[in-house]
Steps between C-alpha positions, in 0.01 A plus 500: 500500500591262783574214260704724270706630791564151635595374152739792452663432837526128426677567171737750660606275786525194276737691272714662768488270805639162407693255714835659415375837630388341827835323541694820430285706737575261785869556430450875532448606136236768460252403220522834322318397180209361703470811716524731199224305325277517809555875537440562131173304519386728782445216746671692784222760483217248497371595847521876442200715416515669162576841651811351662628338181298178495300370206162454663478127569326353802670355808397142405662550159818635663504203736469277195831641376659412833369146474651459153836636618496267801404206282825560309695564826611831350807612701410870497334740747182549297268452799702734720522770232126478428414514868739782591371709211146440622598616850651821364195568284263422787680759713483760222872490418666485158610146416876473435629314198699179523511216750307567820478330836330562834581488870452392770351166403528319833272535796618723787785660304493877530659783304490848651452839337601810697515868415826639361423868447265529206579143393501160667748242624417134451676240710477131581562154365270278298572133430397262223433790261425355154759596238643779714836485325341553156244767591517844343260624769310364799156570643566518874230513764636686801372612837478879493434739788130520409440153359619272219674663202587362158851590391652488153859390553745505211778251437810601692306624801537164673765235541430141403606174659419228245281207591274255319195286551482127433437569131821708475298819453669803663367568849733767633551692821495874443633749752380859470625825650420755235358846453174503306361801315168627627333417168608135526310425822121518519245388757386144444119520514447131578576268793865404525400134448382592149850451357519141624145432384584623151814285496304197620248545218777515240676192638167313490479561125859385453438181698202421278714544189782281626255230611348489152846421363564236767172328413576512127847350547376229736220385268733499200766302688245245625379444145849442355697331781466123458544262793410129510396517138254790514493877566503575871190713448307173460566405860218586738724651768655742249157588360378571852792732574463681169131556574592657834767711329244620244260591781767700679588683179134586447473623860803725452350641181175575684703664778679712242165615362385583854813702564460688171140590583605626846812682382342837433376543857760266654228319696695328780283194559479405131869548421599323822283200411627499142870511592459236770315265264753553221785430742332178611455398137866573428616274782276207407543520124878543496540190713270294279676619184836385629353167605366448148831590340725310736873571493502687170288779650787598729768522232637834386446415134127430536277809518257399776710653777477849347128493577500309829778704661307816415187348653686419821641852508190699404272321748698662785544848350268785600362284779487126562191282511508514880507881505213547257293216646534669838359822351204311354447323831500824697250651257273197538517516879426872495194442284358243742257221429221720374728726298729244335291426192416868435872582540595233243238606246572870551867432432409336170 
C-alpha cells in the first residue's frame, strides 16, 4: 500500500509539477491543474480518520505523500491543508472543503476569543500565516476565557497583508476582528503548544523530501559535469562532500520517520529532536549542494534553488533549531543524570 501510494503521488507530481509550473507560481500564477489533481486524488484528506473523510492510511504513509510533494517543490498548500483538516478532526469539528491554513504559527503570538452574546468574537493578528490569501478556511487556536479554543474561520472573516518566505511561498499577515458562531469554536483538549508541534512534524517530512531531491540533483550533476578532463564526481573533495550530503539526507529521513511515529500523541521531546535535526541537515546539505554545483546552482533557470530555498525557509518555520534544541535540553536537565537514559528510551 505504501509503495503504491508513493508511486501514485510520484506520477501525479511528475505530470503536473514541471519547471514551467514552478516558474509561473513564483510569478503569482496559481497552479490550478496541479491542485485539482491533488484534491481529486484525495491527498488533502490523507491525515484524516475515515469517519472524517479520510481513506484510512497511516501517518507515515501520509508523511510519505508530503515528502514526494516536497521533492517536486510543489507550490501548493498541501501540507497546510492536510494539517488543518487533522486539527479540525482532532477537535471533533467537521472539516471544511477547499484550501485550509492555520494560525498562529509563530511563538508568543496570541489570538483572543471573547463572549459576544451566544456567540464569540475573535480578535488579533497573526503573522507568517502559510497561504493565508488563498485559504477557504483557517484553523485558529485562540485563548478563550476558560482555556484554548479551536476556531473554524471562513474566508472573508480576516484581512490579509501579503508576504512571502524565501521560497516565494505565501506567508501572510492576517488581522481578525470577527464574530464567530458558537458551533465554530470548541475547546481545544490539548496543550496550546500542540499546534506548533504538529506543524514542526509536518515541516520535518517536507525537509526530508526536499533534501532527497537536492542529493539526487547533486549526484547527477557531479557525474555529468566535466572539469580538467573528467567528471567532477571523480575528485576526492567532491566525493567527500557528497557523502556528507547523503548522510544529512538520511538523517532527515530518519527524523521524518521519528516525527511521523510521534505525530499521533504529539510527543514533544521526539518531535523537537526531529525538527531540530532536520533543520540542521537542511543547513548543511543546502550549502554543500551549492558548492558542488557552483555558479549554475544559483541561476533562475536551474532547478536546484527551488529545493534549497524551501529548505532554508522550512527549517525556521514552526520553530527553529535553537528553539527545539532548547526544549530537548530542558527535558534532559529535568530528567537528571539517573533519569536521562530512561527518559530517552521511554520517548522512543
